[in-house]
C-alpha positions in Angstrom: 0.0 0.0 0.0 2.9 2.3 0.6 4.1 2.7 -2.9 0.6 3.0 -4.3 -0.2 5.7 -1.6 3.0 7.6 -2.4 2.3 7.5 -6.2 -1.3 8.7 -5.4 0.2 11.7 -3.4 2.4 12.5 -6.5 -0.6 12.0 -8.9 -2.8 14.2 -6.8 -0.2 17.0 -6.5 0.2 17.0 -10.4 -3.6 17.0 -10.7 -3.8 20.2 -8.5 -1.1 21.8 -10.7 -2.7 21.0 -14.0 -6.1 22.1 -13.0 -4.6 25.5 -11.6 -2.7 26.0 -14.9 -6.1 25.7 -16.7 -7.4 28.5 -14.5 -9.4 26.4 -12.1 -9.1 26.4 -8.2 -7.8 23.1 -6.9 -6.8 21.7 -3.5 -6.2 18.5 -1.8 -9.1 17.9 0.6 -10.4 15.8 3.4 -8.5 12.9 5.2 -5.5 13.3 3.2 -5.0 16.7 4.5 -5.8 15.8 8.1 -3.3 12.9 8.0 -0.6 15.0 6.4 -1.0 17.7 9.1 -0.8 15.1 11.7 2.5 13.6 10.1 0.6 10.4 9.1 0.6 8.6 5.9 -2.6 9.1 4.2 -4.5 6.0 3.2 -5.8 7.8 -0.1 -5.8 11.3 -1.7 -8.8 13.4 -2.8 -8.8 16.6 -4.7 -11.5 19.2 -4.8 -11.8 21.8 -7.7 -13.9 24.3 -9.3 -13.4 22.6 -12.6 -16.7 20.9 -13.9 -16.4 17.0 -14.2 -16.4 17.1 -18.0 -13.3 19.4 -17.8 -11.5 17.2 -15.4 -12.3 14.0 -17.4 -10.8 15.8 -20.6 -7.7 17.0 -18.9 -7.0 13.4 -17.5 -7.9 10.7 -19.9 -8.9 8.0 -19.6 -10.6 9.3 -16.4 -13.7 7.7 -15.5 -16.7 9.5 -13.9 -17.8 7.5 -10.9 -20.4 9.9 -9.5 -21.8 12.1 -12.2 -24.6 13.2 -10.0 -22.1 14.3 -7.4 -19.4 15.8 -9.8 -16.8 12.9 -9.0 -14.1 11.8 -11.4 -11.6 9.0 -10.8 -8.2 9.7 -12.2 -5.9 6.8 -12.4 -2.2 6.3 -13.3 -0.8 2.7 -12.7 -1.7 1.5 -9.3 -2.4 5.1 -8.1 -5.9 6.5 -8.1 -7.3 9.9 -7.0 -10.8 11.0 -6.6 -11.4 14.5 -8.2 -14.7 16.2 -7.1 -16.2 19.5 -8.2 -17.0 22.0 -5.3 -20.6 21.2 -4.5 -23.3 22.1 -1.9 -25.7 19.3 -0.9 -29.5 19.6 -0.4 -32.1 17.7 1.4 -30.8 14.4 2.7 -33.9 12.2 2.9 -32.5 8.7 3.3 -29.9 9.3 6.0 -27.1 8.7 3.4 -27.2 10.8 0.4 -28.4 14.3 -0.8 -31.4 14.2 -3.0 -29.9 17.1 -5.0 -26.4 18.5 -5.3 -25.4 21.8 -6.6 -21.9 22.3 -8.2 -20.5 25.5 -7.1 -17.4 27.6 -7.5 -16.6 28.6 -3.9 -14.6 26.2 -1.8 -16.3 27.5 1.4 -19.6 26.1 0.4 -18.0 22.7 -0.5 -16.4 22.7 3.0 -19.6 23.5 4.9 -21.2 20.1 3.7 -18.6 17.9 5.2 -18.8 15.9 8.3 -16.2 16.9 10.7 -13.8 20.0 10.9 -10.7 18.0 10.9 -11.9 16.4 7.6 -12.9 19.9 6.2 -9.4 21.4 5.3 -7.9 22.1 1.9 -4.2 22.1 1.3 -1.8 23.4 -1.6 0.4 20.3 -2.0 3.3 22.5 -3.2 3.3 25.4 -0.9 1.5 23.7 2.2 -1.1 26.5 2.4 -4.2 25.5 4.1 -7.8 26.7 3.7 -9.6 26.4 7.0 -13.2 27.9 7.2 -14.3 25.9 10.1 -11.6 25.8 12.8 -10.2 22.3 11.8 -6.5 23.2 12.6 -7.4 24.2 16.1 -9.5 21.1 16.5 -6.5 18.9 15.1 -4.2 20.7 17.7 -6.8 20.3 20.4 -7.4 16.6 19.7 -11.1 17.3 19.1 -13.8 15.7 16.9 -16.3 18.4 16.2 -19.0 18.4 13.7 -19.1 21.1 11.0 -22.1 23.1 12.1 -25.0 21.7 14.0 -24.0 18.0 14.9 -27.6 16.7 14.9 -28.1 18.1 11.4 -24.7 16.5 10.3 -25.8 13.1 11.7 -29.3 13.2 10.3 -27.8 13.7 6.9 -25.8 10.6 7.0 -26.5 8.5 10.1 -23.2 6.6 9.5 -21.2 9.7 10.5 -22.0 8.8 14.1 -19.8 5.6 13.9 -17.4 7.7 11.8 -17.1 10.0 14.8 -16.2 7.2 17.2 -13.7 5.6 14.7 -11.7 8.8 14.2 -11.7 9.5 18.1 -10.4 6.0 18.6 -7.7 6.0 15.8 -6.5 9.4 16.5 -6.9 9.4 20.3 -9.2 12.5 20.1 -12.1 13.5 22.2 -15.6 13.9 20.7 -17.0 17.3 21.4 -19.7 17.3 23.9 -22.5 18.6 21.5 -21.6 15.9 19.0 -21.5 13.1 21.7 -25.0 14.3 23.0 -26.3 14.3 19.3 -25.1 10.7 18.9 -26.8 9.7 22.0 -30.0 11.3 20.9 -29.9 9.9 17.4 -28.5 6.5 18.1 -31.4 4.5 17.0 -31.0 6.1 13.5 -28.2 3.6 12.8 -30.8 1.0 12.1 -31.5 2.8 8.9 -27.9 2.4 7.7 -27.2 -0.6 5.4 -25.7 -3.3 7.4 -22.6 -3.5 5.0 -21.7 0.1 5.9 -22.1 -0.5 9.6 -19.9 -3.7 9.2 -17.1 -1.7 7.4 -17.1 1.1 10.2 -16.9 -1.5 13.1 -14.1 -3.4 11.2 -12.2 -0.3 10.9 -12.7 0.6 14.7 -11.4 -3.0 15.5 -8.3 -2.9 13.2 -7.2 0.8 12.7 -5.8 1.3 16.3 -7.5 2.3 19.5 -10.1 -0.6 19.4 -10.7 -0.5 23.3 -11.3 3.1 23.2 -13.6 2.7 20.2 -15.7 0.3 22.0 -15.7 2.3 25.2 -17.1 5.2 23.1 -19.7 3.1 21.3 -20.9 2.0 24.8 -20.8 5.5 26.2 -22.8 6.8 23.2 -25.3 4.1 23.3 -24.4 2.9 20.0 -23.1 -0.4 21.2 -26.5 -1.6 22.4 -27.8 -0.5 19.0 -25.3 -2.4 16.7 -23.9 -5.2 18.9 -26.4 -5.8 21.7 -24.8 -9.3 22.4 -21.5 -7.4 23.3 -23.2 -4.8 25.3 -24.5 -7.7 27.4 -21.2 -8.7 28.6 -21.2 -5.6 31.0 -21.6 -6.9 34.6 -21.3 -10.6 33.7 -19.0 -11.9 36.6 -16.3 -14.3 36.2 -14.5 -16.8 38.5 -11.9 -14.6 40.2 -9.5 -17.4 40.3 -9.2 -17.5 36.5 -10.3 -13.8 35.8 -8.9 -11.5 38.4 -9.5 -8.6 36.0 -13.2 -8.6 36.5 -16.2 -9.0 34.3 -16.6 -10.3 30.7 -16.7 -6.8 29.3 -13.5 -5.7 31.2 -11.7 -8.9 30.0 -12.8 -8.2 26.2 -11.7 -4.5 26.5 -8.3 -5.5 27.8 -7.9 -7.9 24.8 -9.0 -5.2 22.5 -6.5 -2.9 24.1 -3.5 -5.1 23.2 -4.5 -5.8 19.6 -1.7 -4.7 17.4 -2.3 -4.4 13.8 -4.7 -7.4 13.6 -6.4 -9.1 10.8 -10.1 -8.4 10.5 -11.0 -12.0 11.6 -8.7 -12.0 14.6 -10.1 -8.8 15.9 -13.7 -10.2 15.5 -12.5 -13.4 17.1 -11.2 -11.4 20.1 -14.4 -9.3 20.4 -16.8 -12.3 20.2 -14.8 -15.2 21.7 -16.7 -15.0 25.0 -19.9 -13.6 23.7 -21.6 -16.8 24.7 -20.9 -16.3 28.4 -23.9 -13.7 29.3 -26.7 -16.1 28.2 -25.0 -19.3 29.9 -23.9 -17.6 33.1 -25.2 -19.5 36.2 -23.7 -19.9 39.8 -23.6 -23.3 41.2 -20.7 -24.3 43.4 -19.0 -21.3 41.6 -19.7 -19.2 38.6 -20.1 -21.4 35.6 -20.7 -20.9 31.7 -21.6 -24.4 30.5 -21.7 -24.6 26.9 -20.6 -21.1 26.3 -18.2 -22.1 23.6 -21.0 -23.7 21.5 -23.4 -20.9 22.1 -20.7 -18.4 21.3 -20.1 -20.1 17.8 -23.8 -19.9 17.1 -24.0 -16.2 18.3 -20.9 -15.2 16.5 -22.2 -16.6 13.2 -25.6 -14.9 13.7 -24.0 -11.5 14.5 -21.6 -11.7 11.4 -24.3 -13.0 9.0 -26.4 -9.9 10.3 -23.7 -7.5 9.3 -23.3 -9.2 5.8 -19.6 -10.5 6.5 -18.3 -12.8 3.9 -18.7 -16.7 4.3 -14.9 -17.1 4.8 -14.7 -14.5 7.5 -17.6 -16.2 9.3 -16.1 -19.5 9.2 -12.8 -18.3 10.5 -14.4 -16.3 13.4 -16.4 -19.3 14.4 -13.3 -21.6 14.3 -11.6 -18.9 16.6 -14.5 -19.0 19.0 -14.9 -22.8 18.9 -11.2 -23.5 19.6 -10.2 -21.0 22.2 -10.8 -23.2 25.1 -8.9 -26.2 23.6 -5.6 -24.4 24.5 -5.9 -25.3 28.2 -5.6 -29.1 27.1 -2.6 -28.8 24.7 0.1 -30.4 27.0 -2.4 -33.5 27.4 -3.3 -34.0 23.8 -2.3 -37.2 22.0 0.4 -36.5 19.4 -1.9 -36.9 16.6 -4.5 -34.5 18.2 -1.9 -31.9 18.8 -0.5 -31.9 15.2 -4.1 -31.6 13.8 -4.5 -28.6 16.2 -1.4 -27.0 15.1 -2.0 -27.4 11.4 -5.7 -25.6 11.6 -6.1 -23.0 9.1 -4.6 -19.7 10.0 -3.4 -21.2 13.2 -1.4 -18.0 14.0 -4.6 -16.2 14.6 -5.8 -18.9 17.2 -2.5 -18.6 18.9 -2.5 -14.9 19.1 -6.1 -14.8 20.4 -4.9 -17.4 23.2 -2.0 -15.1 24.0 -4.2 -12.1 24.4 -6.8 -14.2 26.3 -4.1 -15.1 28.7 -2.7 -11.7 29.2 -6.0 -10.3 29.9 -6.8 -12.7 32.7 -4.5 -15.1 34.6 -1.5 -14.1 32.6 0.0 -17.7 32.4 1.5 -18.2 29.0 3.0 -21.7 29.5 0.8 -23.3 26.9 1.5 -20.4 24.6 5.2 -21.0 24.7 4.8 -24.8 24.6 3.0 -24.5 21.3 5.5 -22.0 19.9 8.2 -24.6 20.7 6.3 -27.3 19.0 5.8 -25.4 15.9 9.5 -24.5 15.7 10.6 -27.9 16.4 8.3 -29.7 13.8 9.2 -29.6 10.1 6.3 -29.3 7.7 6.6 -33.0 6.6 6.2 -34.1 10.3 3.1 -31.8 10.8 1.7 -32.5 7.5 3.2 -35.9 6.3 2.3 -37.0 2.7 -0.6 -39.3 2.9 -0.2 -43.1 3.0 -3.5 -44.1 1.7 -6.2 -42.6 -0.5 -9.8 -43.7 -1.3 -8.5 -45.2 -4.4 -6.1 -47.3 -2.6 -8.8 -48.7 -0.5 -10.9 -49.6 -3.4 -8.1 -51.2 -5.2 -7.5 -53.3 -1.9 -11.1 -54.5 -2.3 -13.0 -52.2 0.1 -16.4 -50.8 -1.0 -16.8 -47.1 -0.9 -18.9 -45.7 1.9 -19.0 -43.9 5.2 -16.4 -46.1 6.7 -13.8 -44.7 4.2 -13.4 -41.6 6.2 -12.8 -43.5 9.4 -10.4 -45.7 7.8 -8.3 -42.8 6.5 -8.5 -40.8 9.8 -7.2 -44.0 11.6 -4.4 -44.3 9.2 -3.4 -40.7 9.6 -3.7 -40.9 13.4 -1.2 -43.8 13.4 1.0 -42.0 10.9 1.1 -38.8 12.9 1.9 -40.7 16.1 4.7 -42.5 14.4 3.3 -46.0 14.6 3.2 -46.6 10.9 5.4 -45.1 7.9 4.5 -47.0 4.7 1.5 -47.9 2.5 1.9 -51.6 3.5 1.7 -50.8 7.2 -1.4 -48.5 6.4 -3.2 -51.3 4.6 -2.3 -53.7 7.5 -3.7 -51.4 10.1 -7.1 -51.0 8.1 -7.4 -54.6 7.8 -6.7 -55.1 11.6 -9.0 -52.4 12.8 -11.9 -52.7 10.1 -11.7 -56.2 8.9 -10.6 -58.0 5.8 -11.8 -56.9 2.3 -15.1 -58.9 1.3 
């Protein structure tokens, strides 16, 4: 991403220069200006200009008009791409996402006044570094403040997703959400149900992976949005745990501690951390001690339901299900049979399972013995020991006279188990084992 981003920055600067040479106003705008002023590498670059879309497309062939209604043209050069948008004023948001009508304008001030937060409403000359600031965005950057442009309720009514975006920016940047904006989120929080699940999913994913995940979820909770978008996670608050295993406190505290330690996680690991104990609130009971019987199985079902509700991909759902399903198995690794341990170690994306276990331990009893044991096992086992070539296939069984059927899977698993435990090493030994355990061919 670094090379593409750098080339996008260079392309954006050249676009601004060319537009200005043609007599149009042009500036870098939005998140890239915010990040440049904060000394961060922008994820992407946008340009705002007084040039009509047709002029932009004509100057930068083969540019693509991606939002004719909104005056947006996409300029590409190799891996780099820059969105170039004509200054506009928005009118009458009716669906909580997009304006029904936009008006292309010549004044950059009008363009800025339609934007969400002051820190995203700055314009910059890429050559001189001059900044246009009509809304006090530079002061808010310096003060670490997320403040809406104009009336916060009006901004959030225009696009309800902005409530989640405010929390994401506050979490990622370590900023504070201005009081009026936080009150507006609390007031309008139920509007989030009008937002498409995919847009909510993407914002939650960014809160989980862009940095400051713990702070993000604390702000979601404080604003009331957590109970709206993830009521199953909000239910973790106040659910006590056995102090001998969880001296840190309730399920919510444990989960927040794990989120705090996430460092550049994959999306599935982050969701796995958030949801690994989601089955505890509904399975909580007190017998001789606090118990969560069946919480893993319940958690797998709940995690799948939550992620399906958010329109996550099938692959992501399966991986998070696996993370939740296997997180308690780590306590038994030193007692596993050799074959069971090897199968455990070769689970798909095992590094995510191992990292979830490490965070789980650090956020509770802090005993990392099993983590270090597994690390040592992985380092000591060559790939051909962990995943040896198969000694038998179904075709071999047929050739040996066995009829295809459900028993084939059991036969092949028995062979692999013996192979992983070092009891057999040849095809002949494998066939002999099948005959011994499952009978002769008939």
